[in-house]
N, C-alpha and C positions, 0 to 999 in steps of 0.2 A: 504494500499499499504506500503510495507516495505522499509526501507532505504530512505524515502522521505526526501528531503532537508528541512531545516527550512523555513517555508513559510513566516516568518517575514522578511527573507532576499531576498525573490524572487522579491520584488519590486525594488531592487537595480540592476543597469545595469550590474555590474560585475558578478551577479549570473544568468543572463539570459541564458547562455549556459548550465548551470546545470539544468535549468528548462525545457529546450526544449524537452528532451525525454518524460517528463510527459505531455507535452501539445500537442505534434504532433498528438495524436489521435483525438484531437478536431480541428485541423487546418481546416479552411473553414466552420466550424459549427457556429451556432449562440447561444449566451448566452443572454437571456433577464433578466434584473435585475430590480426589483422594489426597488427603493431607497427611504426611508422615515423614519418616526419616529424621535426620538430625536437625532439620529446620524447626521442628516442634520444640526443641530445647533451647532455641535462641530467642530471647525476648524481643529483640529488634525485628527479627524476621517474622515472628508471630504477630507483631504489631502491624507490619507491612501486609501480611496475608489477611488479617482481619479487615484492614482498610480496603483492600481490593475486593473482598467479598461484599462488604457494605456498599461500595461503589456500584458493583454489578446489580445488587438489589435495588439501589436508588434509581437506576435508569431503566428498570422494568424487567431485568433478567432475573430468573429464579435460580439462585445457587443452592446446591445441596452439597454439604461437606460430609465426607465419610473419612474417618481418621483411623490411623494405626496406632501403634504403641509398643512394638516389640522390644526396643531397648528399655523402655520404662518397666515393662513386665519382667524382663530379665533382671533389672536392677533390684526390683522388689523381691523376686525369688531369691536372689543372692543374699539380700538382707535377712531373709527368713531361713537361709541355710538350705534352700532347695536347689538341687542340681538340674540344669536343663539339658535335654538331649534333642537333637534335630534329625529329621529324615527328609531329604529333598527340600530343605529350607523351612520345614514345618516343625514347630515345637511339639514334641510328644507331650500330651496333656492329660494328666490323670485328674481325679476329682479335686484334689487340693490345688493343683495348678490352675485348673479351670476356674475355681472360686477366686483365686488371686487375680487371674487375667480379667475377669468380669469386674472386680473391684477397681482395678487400675484403669481399664478401658471405659466402662460405663459410668465410673465415678470420677476419679481424679482428672484424667485427661479430658474427658468429655466436657466437664464443667469448666475446666480451664479455658478451652476454646470458646465456649459460650461467653465467658467473662471477657475474653479478648474482643470478641465481636461487639459485646455491649459497650466496652470502653471506646470502640471506634464509631459508636453511634447507631449500631444495628440492634435488631431484636432476634435473638437466636433461641431455639428450643433444643435441648439435648435429649436424644432418645437412643434406643438400640434396636436392633433387628427384632427384638421381642415385642416391641410396642405395636399394637394394632395389627399383629401378625404381618409386620412389614416384610420380614424375610423368614422363610422356613428352611431349616437346614437339614442336610442329610450327612451321615458320617463319612469321612474320607478314609479310604483304604489305600495302603501303600505296600510295596514289597521291596526288598533289598537283597543283593546277592549274598549267598552264604558261601564264601570262598573255600571253606573246609569241605563242603559237600558238593560244590559246583552246581548249586540250584538257587532258585529264587525262593525266598521265604516271606511269608506274610508278616507285616509289622503293624501292630495295633497302636495307632496314634492317640488313642483315647478319645477325649471330647474335642476333636478337631473336625470341623464341618465344612461344607460347601453349600452355596444356596441351591435349593431345589425349586423354590418358588418365591417370587417377589410380588407383593401387593402394594403398589405405591400410593394407595388412597390417602394415608396420613400425610405423605409428603406433599401431595397436591393440595390438601386441605390447609396445611400450614403455609404453603406458598401463597395461596389465595388470601389468607388472613394477614399477610405481611411479614411472616416469620421466616427465618433462615434455619432449616433443619440441620442439626449436627448429629451424625449417626455413628454410634460405636458398633464395631463388627462382632456382635454377639447375637446369637439367634437360638430359638427353640427348634428342636427336631420333632418330627411326628411322634417320636417315642417319649416325648416329654422332657428329654434331657437338654441342658444348655450346652451349645457348641460355640467354640471360638473359631472365627472365620478369618482367613487371610484378608486384609483390608483392601488390597488391589482387586481381588476376586469379587469381594462384596460390592465395591464401588462400581466395577464394570457391569455386574448383574443389575444393579439399581439403574445405572445409566441406560442400559438396554431396555429395561422395563418401562422407563419414563420416556423413551424416544428422545433422549437428550440431544441438543444441538452440538454440544462439546462435552467430552469426557477428559478431564485433565488428571494425569497421573504424575503427581509431584514426588520426585525421588531424590537420590543423592548423586546423580550423574546428569550430564548435560542432555542425554537422550541416547539414541542408537548411534554408535560410532563405526566407521569403516575400519579396515585393517591398518590404515595410517593414523587412526585416532581422530579423524575429522568427523564432524557431526553430519549425519544423514537427515536432511530436513523434511523430505516427503517420501513416504513409503506406502505401498499397497500390499495386500495379503500375498500376491504372487512374488513380489520382490522380497518380502519377509521370509517366505519359505525358502527362497534361493539363498538368502544370507544365512539362514539356519543351516542349510545343507553344506555350505562351504566353510562353516565354522566362524563366520564373522559375528553372528549373534550367538552368544553362548552364555553359560552360567546363569546368574540371576536375572539377566536381561530376557531370557527365554520366556519365563512365565509372564513377564510384564507385556511383551509384544503379543503373546497369545491372548492375554486379557483384552488388549486393545482390539485385536482382530475379531475376537468374539463379540465385543460390544458393538463394533461397526456392522458385523453380520446381523446383529439383533435390532438394528435401526438407528444407531447413533450416527449422526452426520460425520463426525471426525473425532478421533482420539489423539491426545497429545501427551507424549512423555517428555517432561522437562525437569530441570533442576530446581527443586524447591528452595535451595539456598541462594538463588539469584533474586535480589530484591524486586518485587513486583513482576515476577516472571510471567504470570498469567497475562498481565496487561501488555507486556512486551510481545507475547505471542499474538494477541489480538490486534494490537495497534501498529506493529511494525511489519514492513514488507517481508523481511527475512524470518520473522518469528523468533522464538527462543528455544525451541526444542524440536522433536521429531513428530511430525504430523502423520497420522495413519488414517487412511480413508480407502473406501472401496474403489 
């Protein structure tokens, strides 16, 4: 986009009129934002994030925030003397760990984000996937190689789930009433148990169910990088598959791009992987020609 205003200034009230022409095309649409990583632990970045979310709401966009909290859960478990074990990046979660995870996610972190948004002038409501049956979870199953036997063996991850159904009614209701929903990635299963859900996965499922215009996945890297370390700014599912096949996309980036591809397949206009540590990164993505991360669309 040419002649775009400085996005660092768009969070200021006096520049809102200047921003309006660029935001009118999104008025009435939904932006789902997965907020997590180390940016959550930085007060200045948290303040910037809250200002951006409040600005989006002020110009008619309906932001929905879904947050993570892995490092905070890990810190609390360490304080309690509970050792964490991971399989494919997922924390093995027994009943005690699940209780701690819900306390940290739906309690401390969720209300901190609500408070940041309130301080920025917005009205936020903190909920979890449990509320109004927003998300129904099903148990995640994993296997890992048993090198002594040369076979794959089942690993019980405990109370780790994945969304099986999303009913966004409560999110639409909150948006109509002028509130910004802040969602913790905890949900009930059909079996009545509480499950901890990967925040990226939950945010992508909510974005798909809401037919969001944008799904922002804020993380700790700039986006998808090529083998020379340069940012790839525009990708589609076919290109992503090729980059996975040749090893360019690997490790922790694989589930992130797969979440974006799945969200786009479910009706999201575009998904964006970007660095949550960049001040006003979402605004940079919206208002600048080159964007700030990797845009994924069909």
